[in-house]
C-alpha positions as CSV (number, residue, x, y, z in Angstrom):
1,X,130.0,67.3,239.9
2,X,128.7,63.9,240.7
3,X,130.0,60.6,239.4
4,X,129.1,58.0,241.9
5,X,131.5,59.5,244.5
6,X,131.0,61.8,247.5
7,X,131.0,65.4,246.2
8,X,131.1,67.3,249.5
9,X,131.7,66.4,253.1
10,X,130.3,69.1,255.4
11,X,131.9,69.3,258.9
12,X,130.4,71.3,261.8
13,X,131.7,71.1,265.3
14,X,128.5,71.6,267.2
15,X,125.2,69.9,266.5
16,X,123.3,72.2,268.9
17,X,120.2,73.9,267.6
18,X,121.3,77.3,266.3
19,X,121.3,79.4,263.1
20,X,124.5,77.7,261.8
21,X,123.0,74.3,262.2
22,X,119.9,75.3,260.4
23,X,122.0,76.8,257.6
24,X,123.9,73.5,257.2
25,X,120.7,71.4,257.1
26,X,119.0,73.6,254.5
27,X,122.2,74.0,252.4
28,X,122.6,70.2,252.1
29,X,119.0,69.8,251.1
30,X,119.4,72.4,248.3
31,X,122.8,71.1,247.2
32,X,121.3,67.6,246.8
33,X,118.4,69.1,244.8
34,X,121.1,70.6,242.5
35,X,122.6,67.1,241.9
36,X,125.4,66.9,244.5
37,X,126.1,63.9,246.8
38,X,126.7,65.2,250.3
39,X,127.5,63.8,253.7
40,X,128.0,65.4,257.1
41,X,130.3,65.1,260.1
42,X,129.0,66.6,263.4
43,X,129.5,66.3,267.1
44,X,127.0,64.6,269.6
45,X,125.9,67.7,271.4
46,X,122.6,68.5,269.7
47,X,119.9,67.4,267.2
48,X,121.7,68.3,263.9
49,X,123.0,64.8,263.3
50,X,119.6,63.3,263.8
51,X,117.9,65.9,261.6
52,X,120.4,65.3,258.8
53,X,119.9,61.5,259.1
54,X,116.1,62.0,258.9
55,X,116.7,63.9,255.6
56,X,118.6,60.9,254.3
57,X,122.2,62.2,254.5
58,X,125.0,59.9,255.6
59,X,126.2,61.3,259.0
60,X,129.6,60.6,260.6
61,X,129.9,61.3,264.3
62,X,133.0,63.2,265.3
63,X,133.7,64.8,268.7
64,X,135.0,68.3,268.2
65,X,133.5,70.1,271.2
66,X,135.6,68.8,274.1
67,X,138.5,71.3,273.9
68,X,140.1,73.5,271.3
69,X,143.4,71.7,272.2
70,X,141.9,68.2,271.9
71,X,144.7,66.2,270.1
72,X,142.3,63.5,268.8
73,X,140.1,65.9,266.8
74,X,142.6,66.4,263.9
75,X,143.2,62.7,263.8
76,X,139.5,62.0,263.7
77,X,139.1,64.3,260.7
78,X,142.1,62.9,258.9
79,X,140.8,59.4,259.2
80,X,137.3,60.4,258.1
81,X,138.7,62.1,255.0
82,X,140.7,59.1,254.0
83,X,137.6,56.9,254.5
84,X,135.1,59.0,252.7
85,X,137.4,60.6,249.9
86,X,135.2,63.6,249.1
87,X,135.9,65.9,246.2
88,X,135.5,68.9,248.6
89,X,135.5,69.2,252.4
90,X,133.5,72.1,253.6
91,X,134.1,73.3,257.2
92,X,131.4,75.4,258.9
93,X,132.6,77.6,261.7
94,X,136.0,78.5,263.2
95,X,136.3,75.4,265.4
96,X,135.7,72.9,262.7
97,X,138.1,74.8,260.3
98,X,140.8,75.1,263.0
99,X,140.8,71.3,263.6
100,X,140.7,70.7,259.8
101,X,143.7,73.0,259.4
102,X,145.7,71.0,262.0
103,X,144.6,67.7,260.3
104,X,146.0,69.0,257.0
105,X,149.2,70.2,258.6
106,X,149.8,66.9,260.3
107,X,149.8,65.1,257.0
108,X,146.1,64.3,256.7
109,X,144.5,63.6,253.3
110,X,144.8,66.6,250.9
111,X,141.3,67.5,249.9
112,X,140.2,70.8,248.3
113,X,138.9,72.8,251.3
114,X,136.2,75.4,251.8
115,X,135.8,77.3,255.1
116,X,132.5,79.1,255.8
117,X,132.9,81.8,258.5
118,X,129.5,82.1,260.2
119,X,130.8,84.9,262.4
120,X,134.3,86.0,263.4
121,X,135.1,84.4,266.8
122,X,137.6,87.1,267.8
123,X,134.9,89.7,268.0
124,X,133.3,88.1,271.1
125,X,136.4,88.7,273.3
126,X,137.7,92.1,274.4
127,X,140.8,91.0,276.4
128,X,143.8,91.8,274.3
129,X,145.7,88.6,274.8
130,X,142.7,86.4,274.3
131,X,141.6,88.3,271.2
132,X,145.1,87.9,269.7
133,X,144.8,84.2,270.3
134,X,141.4,84.0,268.6
135,X,142.8,86.0,265.6
136,X,145.6,83.5,265.4
137,X,143.1,80.7,265.3
138,X,141.2,82.5,262.5
139,X,144.4,83.0,260.6
140,X,145.2,79.3,260.7
141,X,141.7,78.4,259.7
142,X,141.8,80.7,256.7
143,X,145.3,79.8,255.7
144,X,144.5,76.1,255.4
145,X,141.4,76.7,253.2
146,X,141.5,76.9,249.4
147,X,138.4,79.1,249.5
148,X,136.7,81.1,252.2
149,X,133.0,82.0,252.4
150,X,131.6,84.7,254.7
151,X,127.9,85.1,255.3
152,X,128.6,88.7,256.2
153,X,130.2,91.2,253.7
154,X,131.6,93.1,256.7
155,X,133.3,90.0,258.0
156,X,134.9,89.4,254.6
157,X,136.2,93.0,254.5
158,X,137.6,92.5,258.0
159,X,139.4,89.3,257.2
160,X,141.0,90.9,254.1
161,X,141.9,94.1,256.0
162,X,143.7,92.0,258.7
163,X,145.5,90.0,256.0
164,X,144.0,86.7,257.2
165,X,142.6,85.7,253.8
166,X,145.0,84.8,251.0
167,X,142.8,82.3,249.2
168,X,139.8,83.0,247.0
169,X,137.1,84.6,249.2
170,X,133.4,85.0,248.6
171,X,130.4,86.6,250.2
172,X,127.4,84.1,250.2
173,X,124.7,85.4,252.5
174,X,122.3,83.3,254.5
175,X,118.9,82.3,253.0
176,X,115.5,82.1,254.5
177,X,112.4,80.0,253.6
178,X,110.0,82.7,252.6
179,X,107.2,80.2,252.1
180,X,107.5,78.9,255.7
181,X,108.4,82.2,257.3
182,X,105.6,84.5,256.2
183,X,103.0,86.8,257.6
184,X,100.2,85.1,259.6
185,X,97.4,86.3,261.9
186,X,98.7,87.4,265.2
187,X,95.7,86.0,267.0
188,X,96.5,82.5,265.8
189,X,100.1,82.7,267.0
190,X,99.0,84.0,270.4
191,X,96.4,81.3,270.8
192,X,99.2,78.8,270.1
193,X,101.1,80.3,273.0
194,X,98.1,80.6,275.3
195,X,98.5,84.4,275.3
196,X,95.6,86.8,275.1
197,X,94.9,88.5,271.8
198,X,95.3,91.9,273.4
199,X,98.4,93.0,275.2
200,X,102.0,93.8,274.2
201,X,104.4,91.0,273.4
202,X,108.1,91.2,272.7
203,X,110.0,88.1,271.8
204,X,113.5,86.8,271.0
205,X,114.8,83.6,269.4
206,X,118.3,82.7,270.4
207,X,120.6,80.1,271.8
208,X,120.8,80.9,275.5
209,X,124.6,81.4,275.6
210,X,126.6,84.4,276.7
211,X,127.3,85.7,273.2
212,X,123.6,86.1,272.5
213,X,123.3,88.8,275.2
214,X,119.8,87.7,276.4
215,X,120.6,89.1,279.8
216,X,120.7,92.6,278.1
217,X,117.2,91.9,276.8
218,X,116.0,91.1,280.3
219,X,117.5,94.3,281.6
220,X,115.8,96.3,278.8
221,X,112.4,94.7,279.3
222,X,112.5,95.6,283.0
223,X,112.3,99.2,281.8
224,X,109.3,98.6,279.5
225,X,105.9,98.8,281.0
226,X,103.0,96.3,280.5
227,X,104.9,93.8,278.3
228,X,105.2,90.0,278.1
229,X,108.6,88.7,277.0
230,X,108.8,85.4,275.2
231,X,112.2,83.7,274.9
232,X,112.5,80.8,272.5
233,X,115.6,78.7,272.7
234,X,117.8,76.8,275.1
235,X,121.4,76.7,276.2
236,X,123.8,76.8,279.1
237,X,122.5,80.1,280.5
238,X,118.9,79.2,280.6
239,X,118.6,78.6,284.4
240,X,120.5,81.7,285.2
241,X,118.4,83.8,282.8
242,X,115.1,82.4,284.3
243,X,116.3,83.4,287.7
244,X,117.3,86.8,286.5
245,X,113.9,87.3,284.9
246,X,112.2,86.3,288.1
247,X,114.5,88.6,290.2
248,X,113.5,91.5,287.9
249,X,109.8,90.8,288.2
250,X,109.4,90.3,284.5
251,X,106.4,88.6,282.9
252,X,108.6,86.3,280.9
253,X,107.9,83.0,279.2
254,X,110.9,80.7,278.5
255,X,109.7,78.2,275.9
256,X,112.9,76.2,275.3
257,X,113.7,74.9,271.8
258,X,110.8,74.8,269.4
259,X,110.3,73.4,266.0
260,X,107.4,75.7,265.2
261,X,109.2,79.1,265.3
262,X,107.6,80.2,262.0
263,X,104.2,79.8,263.7
264,X,105.3,81.6,266.9
265,X,107.0,84.7,265.5
266,X,103.7,86.4,264.4
267,X,102.7,86.5,268.1
268,X,105.3,89.2,268.7
269,X,104.7,93.0,268.4
270,X,108.5,93.5,268.3
271,X,111.4,91.0,267.8
272,X,114.6,91.8,269.7
273,X,118.1,90.3,269.4
274,X,120.7,91.8,271.7
275,X,123.7,89.7,270.6
276,X,127.2,90.7,271.5
277,X,128.5,89.4,268.1
278,X,127.0,87.8,265.0
279,X,127.9,86.9,261.5
280,X,124.5,87.3,259.8
281,X,121.7,86.4,262.3
282,X,119.3,83.9,260.9
283,X,116.8,84.7,263.6
284,X,116.6,88.3,262.4
285,X,116.1,87.1,258.8
286,X,113.2,84.9,259.9
287,X,111.5,87.7,261.9
288,X,111.8,90.0,258.9
289,X,110.3,87.4,256.7
290,X,107.3,87.0,259.1
291,X,106.7,90.8,259.0
292,X,107.8,91.4,262.6
293,X,109.6,94.7,263.3
294,X,113.1,94.1,264.6
295,X,115.3,95.9,267.2
296,X,118.8,94.5,267.2
297,X,122.2,95.3,268.6
298,X,124.6,96.8,266.2
299,X,126.6,93.7,265.3
300,X,128.1,93.6,261.9
301,X,125.6,91.2,260.6
302,X,122.6,93.0,262.0
303,X,123.8,96.3,260.5
304,X,124.0,94.7,257.1
305,X,120.4,93.4,257.4
306,X,118.8,96.4,259.0
307,X,118.9,100.0,257.9
308,X,118.1,101.9,261.1
309,X,114.8,103.7,260.9
310,X,114.0,102.1,257.5
311,X,113.9,98.4,257.8
312,X,114.4,98.1,261.6
313,X,116.0,99.6,264.6
314,X,119.7,99.2,265.5
315,X,121.0,100.1,269.0
316,X,124.5,100.0,270.5
317,X,125.8,96.6,271.6
318,X,125.2,96.0,275.3
319,X,123.1,99.1,275.8
320,X,119.9,98.0,277.7
321,X,118.6,101.6,278.0
322,X,118.8,102.2,274.2
323,X,117.2,98.8,273.6
324,X,114.3,99.6,276.0
325,X,113.8,103.0,274.4
326,X,113.6,101.6,270.9
327,X,111.2,98.9,271.9
328,X,109.0,101.3,273.9
329,X,108.9,103.7,270.8
330,X,107.8,100.9,268.5
331,X,105.2,99.5,270.9
332,X,103.6,102.9,271.1
333,X,103.5,103.5,267.3
334,X,101.7,100.8,265.4
335,X,102.0,102.6,262.0
336,X,105.8,102.7,262.4
337,X,105.9,99.0,263.2
338,X,103.9,98.2,260.1
339,X,106.1,100.4,257.9
340,X,109.3,98.9,259.2
341,X,108.0,95.4,258.9
342,X,106.8,95.8,255.3
343,X,110.1,97.4,254.2
344,X,112.1,94.7,255.9
345,X,110.2,91.9,254.2
346,X,110.6,93.6,250.8
347,X,114.4,94.0,251.4
348,X,114.9,90.2,251.7
349,X,112.4,89.2,249.0
350,X,115.2,87.6,247.0
351,X,116.7,85.6,249.8
352,X,116.3,81.8,249.7
353,X,118.2,78.7,250.7
354,X,118.3,77.9,247.0
355,X,120.1,81.1,246.2
356,X,122.6,80.4,249.0
357,X,123.2,76.9,247.6
358,X,123.8,78.4,244.1
359,X,126.5,80.6,245.5
360,X,128.2,77.8,247.4
361,X,128.0,75.6,244.2
362,X,129.8,78.3,242.2
363,X,132.6,78.3,244.9
364,X,132.9,74.6,244.5
365,X,133.1,74.7,240.7
366,X,135.7,77.5,240.8
367,X,137.8,75.6,243.4
368,X,137.7,72.3,241.5
369,X,138.5,74.0,238.2
370,X,141.7,75.3,239.8
371,X,142.7,71.9,241.2
């Protein structure tokens, strides 16, 4: 695809540390290894721009996180596309694709467009009017794209069933670095955290925001005896969650953002993720790769990754009692934990960031062949 020009400009609204940001970083590295010239555009609200710059990618700062009705956002994107003239613009997430759609409608540069849905935003709201608004936003994002990628097969089926996708649409699942996220001695990981080798440890890795449902994890762990809860991640709800853990009398450690997650995960006897909605949760993939048994809420993405009772445990969304019961059961049955963990790691043995990049590259080639 290369020829001295920019092959692909990747746009992500938020630069905050999260699964989507990690996906973009690893994807660009693999696309470059495949011979593509890539650049990125990202907001100022997190470390992604700096991480991409450290990897040697040109990074353009755009501000897309102020408001969904920010009139300057489409103008910023239109000006950036005229300046960079990429062969493909690839929007990651609904917000970026929504602003990209308005840029295109307002007469911005016409560039072949890919939209990656890392989760369907309308699933996180239950209010009928707000949900219809979010569906309308998703419809606009999809309609303006020449190709749509979903990390979750269920999300792709949902978009088609609702008639939101008319362009070419593809399922390209997330990858995981199986060399970095691998089995390690539990004692080493616990020493890293200053935890005793004995004792029961449950952990989660999540952005501390409402949609991740960490409060449900706290409610569940208050029903589990003799357990230490480790929470890795940061976000707007951190102070509230710390107060809630203290109110419940939990033995909880909030570690904030960490770059050594692969080295920390083996400290856990059980990994939990009680999200209210997900595309395909990278945190679950990473725990599976490390050989940690997973209990997750039944979001569409978690149900695709985990076969309940075979490669993990899946509980109803928002059900703290069911989450507590599943965790208690696994903590009391080491053999079941080992069986679930081994089956889970085997089930994702072919996942890699390189395979994800190959899928994305095929989308680009098909798109440009039609242009």
